[in-house]
A tleap script that builds the chain and sets N, CA, C and O, in Angstrom:
source leaprc.protein.ff14SB
mol = sequence {
  NMET SER ASP GLU GLU ILE LYS ARG GLU VAL
  THR ASP LEU LEU SER LYS LEU ILE ARG ILE
  ASP THR THR ASN PRO PRO GLY ASN GLU THR
  ALA ALA ALA GLU LEU LEU TYR ASP TYR LEU
  SER SER GLU GLY TYR GLU PRO GLU ILE LEU
  GLU HIE VAL ASP GLY ARG GLY ASN LEU LEU
  ALA SER LEU LYS GLY ASP GLY LYS THR ARG
  PHE MET LEU LEU SER HIE LEU ASP VAL VAL
  PRO ALA ASP CPRO
}
set mol.1.N position { -16.711 9.606 5.860 }
set mol.1.CA position { -15.794 10.359 6.652 }
set mol.1.C position { -15.592 11.740 6.148 }
set mol.1.O position { -15.369 11.937 4.954 }
set mol.2.N position { -15.660 12.707 7.016 }
set mol.2.CA position { -15.488 14.082 6.563 }
set mol.2.C position { -14.015 14.430 6.279 }
set mol.2.O position { -13.138 13.671 6.690 }
set mol.3.N position { -13.723 15.486 5.629 }
set mol.3.CA position { -12.468 15.898 5.377 }
set mol.3.C position { -11.619 16.206 6.702 }
set mol.3.O position { -10.425 15.934 6.817 }
set mol.4.N position { -12.408 16.812 7.681 }
set mol.4.CA position { -11.802 17.060 9.014 }
set mol.4.C position { -11.396 15.642 9.695 }
set mol.4.O position { -10.289 15.477 10.207 }
set mol.5.N position { -12.257 14.775 9.660 }
set mol.5.CA position { -11.972 13.436 10.258 }
set mol.5.C position { -10.834 12.779 9.608 }
set mol.5.O position { -9.988 12.212 10.298 }
set mol.6.N position { -10.751 12.815 8.340 }
set mol.6.CA position { -9.579 12.289 7.597 }
set mol.6.C position { -8.257 13.008 8.061 }
set mol.6.O position { -7.234 12.391 8.361 }
set mol.7.N position { -8.377 14.298 8.088 }
set mol.7.CA position { -7.168 15.114 8.461 }
set mol.7.C position { -6.748 14.714 9.879 }
set mol.7.O position { -5.553 14.543 10.121 }
set mol.8.N position { -7.657 14.563 10.800 }
set mol.8.CA position { -7.293 14.152 12.185 }
set mol.8.C position { -6.633 12.810 12.183 }
set mol.8.O position { -5.586 12.594 12.793 }
set mol.9.N position { -7.301 11.878 11.453 }
set mol.9.CA position { -6.780 10.556 11.453 }
set mol.9.C position { -5.349 10.435 10.884 }
set mol.9.O position { -4.478 9.786 11.462 }
set mol.10.N position { -5.161 11.055 9.786 }
set mol.10.CA position { -3.778 11.075 9.077 }
set mol.10.C position { -2.787 11.819 9.970 }
set mol.10.O position { -1.654 11.345 10.059 }
set mol.11.N position { -3.075 12.878 10.606 }
set mol.11.CA position { -2.201 13.643 11.497 }
set mol.11.C position { -1.894 12.719 12.671 }
set mol.11.O position { -0.727 12.673 13.059 }
set mol.12.N position { -2.795 12.001 13.256 }
set mol.12.CA position { -2.576 11.094 14.397 }
set mol.12.C position { -1.609 9.966 13.961 }
set mol.12.O position { -0.647 9.640 14.656 }
set mol.13.N position { -1.914 9.380 12.759 }
set mol.13.CA position { -1.039 8.354 12.314 }
set mol.13.C position { 0.444 8.879 12.052 }
set mol.13.O position { 1.433 8.257 12.441 }
set mol.14.N position { 0.498 9.967 11.422 }
set mol.14.CA position { 1.884 10.643 11.134 }
set mol.14.C position { 2.564 10.886 12.397 }
set mol.14.O position { 3.751 10.575 12.495 }
set mol.15.N position { 1.902 11.440 13.435 }
set mol.15.CA position { 2.459 11.731 14.758 }
set mol.15.C position { 3.012 10.403 15.433 }
set mol.15.O position { 4.101 10.395 16.008 }
set mol.16.N position { 2.282 9.392 15.342 }
set mol.16.CA position { 2.798 8.133 15.948 }
set mol.16.C position { 3.987 7.621 15.182 }
set mol.16.O position { 4.943 7.127 15.781 }
set mol.17.N position { 3.949 7.730 13.818 }
set mol.17.CA position { 5.094 7.265 13.006 }
set mol.17.C position { 6.371 8.071 13.311 }
set mol.17.O position { 7.465 7.511 13.370 }
set mol.18.N position { 6.224 9.335 13.496 }
set mol.18.CA position { 7.348 10.280 13.667 }
set mol.18.C position { 7.972 9.966 15.065 }
set mol.18.O position { 9.177 10.163 15.215 }
set mol.19.N position { 7.248 9.510 16.047 }
set mol.19.CA position { 7.727 9.180 17.366 }
set mol.19.C position { 8.664 7.959 17.323 }
set mol.19.O position { 9.459 7.793 18.249 }
set mol.20.N position { 8.611 7.124 16.323 }
set mol.20.CA position { 9.456 5.914 16.234 }
set mol.20.C position { 10.724 6.351 15.587 }
set mol.20.O position { 10.757 6.893 14.482 }
set mol.21.N position { 11.854 6.070 16.387 }
set mol.21.CA position { 13.145 6.419 15.982 }
set mol.21.C position { 13.649 5.407 14.938 }
set mol.21.O position { 13.970 4.274 15.297 }
set mol.22.N position { 13.725 5.798 13.642 }
set mol.22.CA position { 14.143 4.852 12.613 }
set mol.22.C position { 15.432 5.411 11.992 }
set mol.22.O position { 15.728 5.155 10.826 }
set mol.23.N position { 16.233 6.219 12.829 }
set mol.23.CA position { 17.442 6.713 12.338 }
set mol.23.C position { 18.433 5.597 11.926 }
set mol.23.O position { 18.709 4.675 12.694 }
set mol.24.N position { 18.929 5.709 10.751 }
set mol.24.CA position { 19.841 4.768 10.181 }
set mol.24.C position { 21.258 5.286 10.237 }
set mol.24.O position { 21.478 6.397 9.756 }
set mol.25.N position { 22.256 4.577 10.786 }
set mol.25.CA position { 22.009 3.341 11.457 }
set mol.25.C position { 21.486 3.497 12.911 }
set mol.25.O position { 21.644 4.578 13.478 }
set mol.26.N position { 20.919 2.547 13.488 }
set mol.26.CA position { 20.675 1.169 13.075 }
set mol.26.C position { 19.448 0.883 12.158 }
set mol.26.O position { 19.357 -0.155 11.501 }
set mol.27.N position { 18.541 1.838 12.157 }
set mol.27.CA position { 17.287 1.688 11.387 }
set mol.27.C position { 16.106 1.464 12.139 }
set mol.27.O position { 15.328 2.413 12.241 }
set mol.28.N position { 15.807 0.310 12.722 }
set mol.28.CA position { 14.597 0.025 13.485 }
set mol.28.C position { 13.345 0.218 12.756 }
set mol.28.O position { 12.332 0.631 13.319 }
set mol.29.N position { 13.399 -0.092 11.440 }
set mol.29.CA position { 12.165 0.048 10.578 }
set mol.29.C position { 11.045 -0.942 10.918 }
set mol.29.O position { 9.886 -0.681 10.596 }
set mol.30.N position { 11.358 -2.052 11.550 }
set mol.30.CA position { 10.262 -2.970 11.904 }
set mol.30.C position { 9.266 -2.334 12.876 }
set mol.30.O position { 8.069 -2.592 12.749 }
set mol.31.N position { 9.656 -1.599 13.740 }
set mol.31.CA position { 8.768 -0.857 14.636 }
set mol.31.C position { 7.803 0.027 13.849 }
set mol.31.O position { 6.607 0.059 14.141 }
set mol.32.N position { 8.279 0.688 12.931 }
set mol.32.CA position { 7.413 1.538 12.063 }
set mol.32.C position { 6.518 0.650 11.195 }
set mol.32.O position { 5.344 0.957 10.992 }
set mol.33.N position { 7.060 -0.417 10.698 }
set mol.33.CA position { 6.227 -1.265 9.780 }
set mol.33.C position { 5.195 -1.905 10.628 }
set mol.33.O position { 4.109 -2.152 10.103 }
set mol.34.N position { 5.400 -2.216 11.908 }
set mol.34.CA position { 4.301 -2.778 12.734 }
set mol.34.C position { 3.200 -1.844 12.922 }
set mol.34.O position { 2.034 -2.238 12.899 }
set mol.35.N position { 3.531 -0.552 13.119 }
set mol.35.CA position { 2.430 0.539 13.344 }
set mol.35.C position { 1.647 0.580 12.059 }
set mol.35.O position { 0.419 0.500 12.107 }
set mol.36.N position { 2.296 0.703 10.888 }
set mol.36.CA position { 1.616 0.722 9.610 }
set mol.36.C position { 0.821 -0.614 9.331 }
set mol.36.O position { -0.262 -0.577 8.746 }
set mol.37.N position { 1.344 -1.704 9.732 }
set mol.37.CA position { 0.673 -2.976 9.550 }
set mol.37.C position { -0.702 -2.916 10.170 }
set mol.37.O position { -1.717 -3.217 9.541 }
set mol.38.N position { -0.697 -2.480 11.537 }
set mol.38.CA position { -1.937 -2.410 12.227 }
set mol.38.C position { -2.970 -1.450 11.557 }
set mol.38.O position { -4.152 -1.766 11.422 }
set mol.39.N position { -2.490 -0.354 11.180 }
set mol.39.CA position { -3.383 0.642 10.444 }
set mol.39.C position { -3.940 0.124 9.210 }
set mol.39.O position { -5.147 0.186 8.974 }
set mol.40.N position { -3.084 -0.391 8.406 }
set mol.40.CA position { -3.562 -0.905 7.076 }
set mol.40.C position { -4.389 -2.102 7.244 }
set mol.40.O position { -5.309 -2.275 6.444 }
set mol.41.N position { -4.176 -2.978 8.208 }
set mol.41.CA position { -5.068 -4.123 8.474 }
set mol.41.C position { -6.468 -3.552 8.779 }
set mol.41.O position { -7.464 -4.023 8.231 }
set mol.42.N position { -6.532 -2.563 9.632 }
set mol.42.CA position { -7.916 -1.983 9.968 }
set mol.42.C position { -8.590 -1.381 8.777 }
set mol.42.O position { -9.807 -1.196 8.776 }
set mol.43.N position { -7.845 -1.080 7.788 }
set mol.43.CA position { -8.440 -0.377 6.581 }
set mol.43.C position { -8.729 -1.347 5.425 }
set mol.43.O position { -9.084 -0.922 4.325 }
set mol.44.N position { -8.571 -2.675 5.690 }
set mol.44.CA position { -8.879 -3.671 4.778 }
set mol.44.C position { -7.753 -4.157 3.826 }
set mol.44.O position { -7.996 -4.976 2.939 }
set mol.45.N position { -6.542 -3.647 4.025 }
set mol.45.CA position { -5.475 -4.136 3.353 }
set mol.45.C position { -4.956 -5.476 3.851 }
set mol.45.O position { -5.331 -5.949 4.924 }
set mol.46.N position { -4.081 -6.079 3.043 }
set mol.46.CA position { -3.517 -7.341 3.497 }
set mol.46.C position { -1.909 -7.105 3.647 }
set mol.46.O position { -1.153 -7.395 2.719 }
set mol.47.N position { -1.497 -6.629 4.721 }
set mol.47.CA position { -0.120 -6.271 4.957 }
set mol.47.C position { 0.796 -7.537 5.372 }
set mol.47.O position { 0.326 -8.504 5.972 }
set mol.48.N position { 2.061 -7.439 5.016 }
set mol.48.CA position { 2.938 -8.455 5.423 }
set mol.48.C position { 4.322 -7.742 5.707 }
set mol.48.O position { 4.798 -6.932 4.911 }
set mol.49.N position { 4.903 -8.078 6.830 }
set mol.49.CA position { 6.228 -7.535 7.239 }
set mol.49.C position { 7.306 -8.539 6.778 }
set mol.49.O position { 7.270 -9.705 7.172 }
set mol.50.N position { 8.285 -8.078 5.927 }
set mol.50.CA position { 9.410 -8.825 5.491 }
set mol.50.C position { 10.624 -8.378 6.175 }
set mol.50.O position { 10.999 -7.217 6.011 }
set mol.51.N position { 11.294 -9.203 6.947 }
set mol.51.CA position { 12.428 -8.866 7.778 }
set mol.51.C position { 13.532 -9.880 7.567 }
set mol.51.O position { 13.511 -10.997 8.085 }
set mol.52.N position { 14.540 -9.412 6.744 }
set mol.52.CA position { 15.653 -10.249 6.419 }
set mol.52.C position { 16.784 -9.978 7.353 }
set mol.52.O position { 17.675 -10.815 7.500 }
set mol.53.N position { 16.783 -8.857 7.978 }
set mol.53.CA position { 17.734 -8.486 9.098 }
set mol.53.C position { 16.948 -7.955 10.250 }
set mol.53.O position { 16.033 -7.147 10.097 }
set mol.54.N position { 17.324 -8.427 11.407 }
set mol.54.CA position { 16.605 -8.056 12.634 }
set mol.54.C position { 16.432 -6.595 12.813 }
set mol.54.O position { 17.430 -5.873 12.805 }
set mol.55.N position { 15.225 -6.095 12.977 }
set mol.55.CA position { 14.937 -4.722 13.216 }
set mol.55.C position { 14.891 -3.903 11.889 }
set mol.55.O position { 14.617 -2.703 11.910 }
set mol.56.N position { 15.158 -4.556 10.768 }
set mol.56.CA position { 15.195 -3.760 9.425 }
set mol.56.C position { 14.079 -4.187 8.578 }
set mol.56.O position { 14.298 -4.411 7.388 }
set mol.57.N position { 12.871 -4.327 9.084 }
set mol.57.CA position { 11.694 -4.914 8.333 }
set mol.57.C position { 11.184 -3.865 7.283 }
set mol.57.O position { 11.315 -2.649 7.427 }
set mol.58.N position { 10.612 -4.451 6.255 }
set mol.58.CA position { 9.924 -3.739 5.222 }
set mol.58.C position { 8.504 -4.144 5.235 }
set mol.58.O position { 8.196 -5.257 5.660 }
set mol.59.N position { 7.587 -3.281 4.780 }
set mol.59.CA position { 6.137 -3.591 4.732 }
set mol.59.C position { 5.666 -3.736 3.270 }
set mol.59.O position { 5.983 -2.898 2.426 }
set mol.60.N position { 4.926 -4.777 2.993 }
set mol.60.CA position { 4.319 -5.027 1.767 }
set mol.60.C position { 2.849 -5.091 1.983 }
set mol.60.O position { 2.441 -5.886 2.830 }
set mol.61.N position { 1.972 -4.331 1.304 }
set mol.61.CA position { 0.595 -4.294 1.572 }
set mol.61.C position { -0.175 -4.403 0.295 }
set mol.61.O position { 0.202 -3.756 -0.682 }
set mol.62.N position { -1.248 -5.188 0.232 }
set mol.62.CA position { -2.086 -5.318 -0.921 }
set mol.62.C position { -3.492 -5.054 -0.570 }
set mol.62.O position { -3.926 -5.280 0.559 }
set mol.63.N position { -4.250 -4.549 -1.586 }
set mol.63.CA position { -5.610 -4.245 -1.410 }
set mol.63.C position { -6.331 -4.851 -2.614 }
set mol.63.O position { -6.020 -4.470 -3.743 }
set mol.64.N position { -7.260 -5.758 -2.436 }
set mol.64.CA position { -7.966 -6.330 -3.552 }
set mol.64.C position { -8.871 -5.347 -4.249 }
set mol.64.O position { -9.583 -4.578 -3.602 }
set mol.65.N position { -8.847 -5.369 -5.527 }
set mol.65.CA position { -9.659 -4.421 -6.378 }
set mol.65.C position { -10.431 -5.190 -7.436 }
set mol.65.O position { -10.686 -6.386 -7.300 }
set mol.66.N position { -10.791 -4.486 -8.479 }
set mol.66.CA position { -11.503 -5.172 -9.527 }
set mol.66.C position { -10.655 -5.818 -10.576 }
set mol.66.O position { -11.179 -6.453 -11.492 }
set mol.67.N position { -9.356 -5.675 -10.469 }
set mol.67.CA position { -8.397 -6.261 -11.335 }
set mol.67.C position { -8.165 -5.430 -12.637 }
set mol.67.O position { -7.368 -5.834 -13.484 }
set mol.68.N position { -8.837 -4.309 -12.790 }
set mol.68.CA position { -8.660 -3.579 -14.039 }
set mol.68.C position { -7.583 -2.491 -13.865 }
set mol.68.O position { -6.944 -2.127 -14.853 }
set mol.69.N position { -7.360 -1.969 -12.682 }
set mol.69.CA position { -6.308 -0.986 -12.441 }
set mol.69.C position { -5.349 -1.459 -11.366 }
set mol.69.O position { -5.711 -2.093 -10.375 }
set mol.70.N position { -4.049 -1.092 -11.645 }
set mol.70.CA position { -3.127 -1.500 -10.600 }
set mol.70.C position { -2.423 -0.087 -10.107 }
set mol.70.O position { -2.385 0.914 -10.822 }
set mol.71.N position { -1.960 -0.149 -8.988 }
set mol.71.CA position { -1.324 0.954 -8.378 }
set mol.71.C position { -0.176 0.579 -7.444 }
set mol.71.O position { -0.342 -0.296 -6.594 }
set mol.72.N position { 0.936 1.193 -7.576 }
set mol.72.CA position { 2.090 0.800 -6.599 }
set mol.72.C position { 2.630 2.118 -6.011 }
set mol.72.O position { 2.784 3.162 -6.645 }
set mol.73.N position { 2.893 1.917 -4.713 }
set mol.73.CA position { 3.513 3.047 -3.975 }
set mol.73.C position { 4.774 2.441 -3.282 }
set mol.73.O position { 4.714 1.407 -2.618 }
set mol.74.N position { 5.887 3.134 -3.477 }
set mol.74.CA position { 7.122 2.632 -2.914 }
set mol.74.C position { 7.706 3.750 -2.008 }
set mol.74.O position { 7.735 4.913 -2.412 }
set mol.75.N position { 8.143 3.418 -0.854 }
set mol.75.CA position { 8.725 4.396 0.011 }
set mol.75.C position { 9.677 3.724 1.000 }
set mol.75.O position { 9.960 2.535 0.849 }
set mol.76.N position { 10.153 4.405 1.952 }
set mol.76.CA position { 11.082 3.849 2.949 }
set mol.76.C position { 10.702 4.312 4.314 }
set mol.76.O position { 10.002 5.317 4.432 }
set mol.77.N position { 11.120 3.643 5.353 }
set mol.77.CA position { 10.770 3.920 6.727 }
set mol.77.C position { 11.896 4.486 7.537 }
set mol.77.O position { 11.637 5.033 8.609 }
set mol.78.N position { 13.169 4.392 7.087 }
set mol.78.CA position { 14.293 4.890 7.815 }
set mol.78.C position { 14.623 6.355 7.490 }
set mol.78.O position { 14.237 6.859 6.436 }
set mol.79.N position { 15.244 6.946 8.282 }
set mol.79.CA position { 15.745 8.415 8.166 }
set mol.79.C position { 17.193 8.445 8.401 }
set mol.79.O position { 17.711 7.521 9.027 }
set mol.80.N position { 17.902 9.436 7.950 }
set mol.80.CA position { 19.331 9.740 8.278 }
set mol.80.C position { 19.378 10.949 9.124 }
set mol.80.O position { 18.568 11.866 8.988 }
set mol.81.N position { 20.390 10.947 10.056 }
set mol.81.CA position { 20.505 12.115 10.858 }
set mol.81.C position { 20.904 13.383 10.016 }
set mol.81.O position { 21.653 13.257 9.047 }
set mol.82.N position { 20.448 14.485 10.357 }
set mol.82.CA position { 20.792 15.785 9.783 }
set mol.82.C position { 22.106 16.261 10.322 }
set mol.82.O position { 22.343 16.080 11.516 }
set mol.83.N position { 22.933 16.820 9.593 }
set mol.83.CA position { 24.188 17.339 10.049 }
set mol.83.C position { 24.067 18.908 10.082 }
set mol.83.O position { 24.247 19.545 9.045 }
set mol.84.N position { 23.780 19.498 11.202 }
set mol.84.CA position { 23.555 20.936 11.280 }
set mol.84.C position { 24.734 21.757 10.780 }
set mol.84.O position { 24.679 22.987 10.790 }
savepdb mol mol.pdb
quit
């Protein structure tokens, strides 16, 4: 995949993610987690959505490797409203 193709793919994914209203409260992170679940599944990851409160899901995704190196990325899916 060329740099331009990667740029288009990432821009498209980010545009879709930004369209999902995850303003906290109430959050609605599960909708964003579902979008990322689908994308990561198509890229060979093993994602799982953990939802202890309705609509407030988190995403956990694993990618099998050679077992020599480990990498962890932690983020959040909700946003807070800006006070102009």
